C-alpha positions as a printed Julia matrix, in Angstrom:
314×3 Matrix{Float64}:
 -108.72  108.71  51.87
 -107.76  112.95  51.21
 -105.18  113.73  49.55
 -102.69  116.4   49.3
 -100.01  116.96  47.04
  -97.53  118.86  44.63
  -98.87  119.64  41.1
  -96.36  116.88  39.53
  -97.46  114.47  42.12
 -101.02  114.99  40.84
 -100.1   114.94  37.41
  -98.99  111.18  37.67
 -101.51  110.88  39.91
 -104.08  111.42  37.55
 -102.63  109.38  34.82
 -102.78  106.36  37.03
 -106.52  107.12  37.69
 -107.09  106.96  33.91
 -107.3   103.03  34.71
 -110.57  101.79  34.79
 -109.58   98.84  36.9
 -108.63   99.14  40.35
 -107.75   96.27  43.01
 -111.4    97.23  44.0
 -113.21   96.35  41.06
 -111.12   93.5   39.84
 -110.14   91.41  43.2
 -112.49   89.0   45.08
 -111.42   90.1   48.59
 -109.24   92.43  50.24
 -109.39   91.27  53.97
 -107.81   91.56  57.35
 -107.38   88.12  59.28
 -108.85   86.36  62.22
 -109.46   88.49  65.63
 -109.37   85.38  68.28
 -110.25   87.42  71.07
 -107.85   86.53  73.61
 -104.84   85.7   71.29
 -102.66   84.11  74.2
 -105.67   81.18  74.46
 -106.14   81.06  71.39
 -102.84   80.8   69.34
 -100.62   77.93  70.15
  -97.11   78.07  69.85
  -95.65   75.41  67.46
  -93.13   72.44  68.94
  -91.85   69.79  66.67
  -94.07   68.95  63.47
  -96.27   65.69  64.62
  -98.32   64.29  62.06
 -100.51   62.12  64.61
 -104.46   63.07  65.84
 -102.52   64.79  68.8
  -99.73   67.33  68.96
  -98.38   69.11  71.58
  -98.04   72.9   71.72
  -97.09   75.28  73.85
  -99.6    77.84  75.19
  -98.62   81.46  76.47
 -101.69   81.5   78.95
 -100.46   78.27  80.52
  -96.68   78.77  79.96
  -96.82   75.1   79.05
  -96.69   72.65  76.42
 -100.41   71.16  76.25
 -101.57   68.43  73.5
 -104.38   69.29  71.55
 -106.27   67.52  68.59
 -104.64   68.7   65.57
 -107.84   68.58  63.26
 -109.2    71.51  65.39
 -105.72   73.52  64.67
 -105.29   75.73  61.92
 -101.72   77.05  60.54
 -101.76   80.96  61.91
  -99.65   83.6   60.03
  -98.59   87.43  62.12
  -97.26   90.27  60.55
  -93.47   89.09  61.23
  -93.9    86.28  59.09
  -95.11   87.65  56.03
  -91.22   88.95  54.04
  -91.23   90.3   50.77
  -91.14   87.26  47.83
  -90.58   84.88  50.74
  -92.48   81.54  51.52
  -94.49   82.76  54.5
  -94.01   80.17  57.41
  -96.0    79.92  60.78
  -94.93   79.62  63.61
  -98.72   79.29  65.58
 -101.38   77.62  65.56
 -104.79   78.9   65.92
 -107.96   76.97  67.42
 -110.4    77.33  64.93
 -113.63   75.75  65.95
 -115.48   75.84  62.49
 -115.99   73.37  58.97
 -117.22   74.3   55.69
 -120.42   73.7   54.61
 -122.44   74.41  51.77
 -119.55   76.8   51.21
 -120.04   78.54  53.99
 -118.03   78.64  57.05
 -120.02   77.26  60.17
 -119.04   77.58  64.37
 -119.15   73.88  65.33
 -122.1    73.19  67.95
 -120.96   72.55  71.58
 -121.94   69.23  72.05
 -119.94   68.04  68.43
 -116.68   70.08  70.1
 -116.74   68.82  73.04
 -117.14   65.01  71.52
 -114.52   65.56  68.74
 -112.34   67.38  70.07
 -112.18   66.5   74.42
 -108.82   67.9   74.57
 -109.28   71.27  73.09
 -112.65   71.67  74.82
 -111.51   71.09  78.36
 -108.83   73.47  77.55
 -111.17   76.19  76.46
 -113.17   74.71  79.45
 -111.35   76.42  81.65
 -111.37   80.12  80.64
 -115.1    79.92  79.39
 -116.2    82.59  81.99
 -113.64   85.07  80.62
 -114.5    83.83  77.1
 -117.95   84.22  77.46
 -118.02   87.69  79.34
 -115.82   89.1   76.11
 -118.5    87.52  73.54
 -121.35   89.87  76.04
 -119.04   92.99  76.03
 -118.77   92.72  72.57
 -122.53   91.88  71.5
 -121.54   88.91  70.18
 -123.76   85.38  71.37
 -122.24   84.0   74.39
 -123.74   80.96  73.58
 -121.09   80.3   71.24
 -118.21   81.23  74.26
 -115.53   78.96  72.61
 -115.54   80.92  69.34
 -113.05   83.74  67.55
 -114.75   86.71  68.03
 -114.37   87.72  64.13
 -114.18   84.67  62.2
 -113.14   84.56  58.6
 -114.33   82.78  55.46
 -112.23   78.91  55.1
 -112.75   79.23  51.43
 -111.02   82.73  51.39
 -107.6    81.31  53.73
 -107.55   78.11  51.11
 -107.3    80.48  48.1
 -104.23   81.28  46.76
 -103.71   84.89  47.66
 -100.87   87.86  47.65
 -100.42   88.58  51.64
  -99.1    91.87  53.14
  -98.33   93.19  56.54
 -100.57   95.63  57.95
  -97.92   97.87  58.25
  -94.84   97.48  56.41
  -91.95  100.05  55.4
  -92.2    99.69  51.78
  -94.26   97.07  49.6
  -93.45   93.57  51.24
  -95.89   91.42  49.72
  -95.82   87.81  48.85
  -97.53   84.79  47.88
  -99.36   81.81  49.66
 -100.54   78.76  48.36
 -100.1    76.84  51.47
 -103.54   77.72  52.62
 -102.75   79.33  55.68
 -104.68   81.65  57.96
 -103.6    84.6   59.73
 -104.52   87.35  62.44
 -105.12   90.93  62.2
 -101.5    92.38  60.98
 -101.64   90.55  57.88
 -104.27   91.19  55.27
 -105.19   89.13  52.24
 -105.86   89.77  48.06
 -107.46   86.91  46.53
 -107.6    87.79  42.66
 -111.12   87.86  40.73
 -110.99   84.24  38.73
 -112.16   85.82  35.56
 -108.93   87.55  35.54
 -106.7    86.22  33.0
 -103.44   87.63  34.29
 -100.51   85.1   36.49
 -101.02   86.19  40.13
  -97.12   86.42  39.98
  -98.0    88.93  37.89
  -99.8    90.88  40.16
  -97.3    90.29  42.95
  -94.76   92.19  40.77
  -97.03   94.95  40.48
  -97.91   95.3   44.04
  -94.46   95.04  45.11
  -93.23   97.85  42.95
  -91.61  101.02  43.53
  -95.03  102.52  41.73
  -97.44  100.74  44.02
  -95.23  102.26  46.94
  -95.11  105.32  45.81
  -98.81  105.67  45.21
  -99.87  104.31  48.7
  -97.58  106.92  50.08
  -99.55  109.87  48.28
 -102.88  108.61  49.08
 -102.78  106.82  52.24
 -101.62  107.03  55.73
  -98.04  106.86  56.7
  -96.78  106.52  60.07
  -93.46  108.02  61.78
  -90.64  106.51  60.19
  -91.98  105.93  56.83
  -94.5   102.91  57.56
  -97.55  102.25  56.46
 -100.88  100.8   56.82
 -101.72   98.55  54.14
 -105.4    98.49  55.34
 -108.36   97.6   52.75
 -109.54  101.61  52.03
 -106.01  102.6   50.97
 -105.03   99.54  48.64
 -108.35   99.2   46.96
 -108.39  102.46  44.82
 -105.1   101.4   43.53
 -105.53  101.75  39.58
 -104.5    98.32  38.19
 -103.66   97.95  34.29
 -105.25   94.65  32.39
 -103.29   92.85  30.16
 -104.74   93.15  26.22
 -103.58   89.52  25.56
 -103.81   90.25  21.93
 -101.91   92.7   21.99
  -97.8    91.09  21.69
  -96.17   94.05  23.4
  -98.68   93.81  26.54
  -98.24   89.74  26.4
  -94.61   89.68  26.43
  -94.41   92.64  29.66
  -96.77   90.33  31.41
  -95.08   87.18  30.63
  -91.79   89.13  31.39
  -92.97   90.09  35.13
  -94.52   86.73  35.82
  -90.78   84.96  34.85
  -88.87   87.87  36.98
  -91.26   87.38  40.19
  -91.13   83.42  40.09
  -86.78   84.54  39.79
  -87.17   86.72  43.18
  -89.47   83.84  44.93
  -86.59   81.29  44.51
  -83.81   83.91  44.88
  -84.99   84.9   48.16
  -85.33   81.2   49.34
  -81.96   80.79  48.44
  -81.22   83.76  50.31
  -82.68   82.49  53.83
  -80.55   79.16  53.34
  -77.09   80.79  52.45
  -74.62   80.9   55.24
  -71.44   82.54  53.7
  -71.62   86.5   53.48
  -70.12   86.53  49.99
  -72.79   84.4   48.93
  -75.19   86.0   50.53
  -74.14   89.57  48.85
  -74.1    88.33  46.05
  -77.74   87.23  45.38
  -78.74   90.46  47.3
  -77.3    91.99  44.06
  -79.52   89.97  41.95
  -82.66   90.56  43.73
  -82.05   94.58  43.7
  -81.18   94.01  40.19
  -84.59   92.1   39.33
  -86.63   94.47  41.31
  -85.33   97.33  39.33
  -86.04   95.19  36.07
  -89.63   94.63  37.43
  -89.82   97.97  38.49
  -88.66   99.17  34.86
  -91.67   97.01  32.94
  -94.29   98.49  35.24
  -93.45  101.94  34.32
  -93.55  100.86  30.86
  -97.04   99.49  31.43
  -98.69  102.23  32.83
  -96.5   103.99  30.18
  -95.01  106.69  32.48
  -92.85  108.95  30.54
  -88.87  109.83  31.97
  -90.22  112.83  33.84
  -92.63  110.96  35.59
  -90.52  107.81  36.2
  -88.15  110.46  37.74
  -91.0   112.26  40.17
  -91.93  108.48  41.32
  -88.69  107.89  42.05
  -87.52  110.62  43.77
  -84.82  111.16  41.32
């Protein structure tokens, strides 16, 4: 991205960019979610949880409840479901006619789809002409008229990952260990398995004031201060890898990890709290913990008091 900065901002950016590691060369993937083609057909709103083979869901296209085979559905997150340090909860399922074979995500053949998931097949068949025309329009294979326009890897969704809204005011990232899928308004960051740092450590770095400052000064800021958390803006961010043989660095790593774990618990409690007094008390704890993480991140990157003032806008 094109960078336009004042001299002070440029000095701090140059210092950060001395790091040899970035999200781009240290994370396996930063990717956008599923493009279904027609969300009102493929995305089905959850009703009551049902553990049987069939589940009742609400179709926005049909404006009614329908029964669908549970095994053809995956929980799908939207941008509004991803909140800072909160467990993401999917309110929709997505029809996902794919299976994992030899580590690859492959489409079900139509005969197999119809045989194993007859209710889902009959539901989509109502819109076959519309879906096939869409495949032709976007030059994808019309043979698989029931497919998603742009699927993603099942293995990627099954991985532990950090999630961010595509458009957000500030860094509002969280962690997903529940194998949730997501649409295009959410991005996933998957750490390389060779990284020794705990994923909670990375979550703390990416939710820090420093990360937000860096993105604002190198990416695409929208009206109202919102930011597009797109792959090309996220991958250049310089990350400080931990030398675990150095006690000082290990201490910072472990402290950030523990504080992020605390943040996840505090935010979980915040959702459950009903009284205003308790709510205010937990919000103060969350803010204090955020401040502690920010100071540790500044220390980790070796920022001076003057440079911290530039980042914090003091």
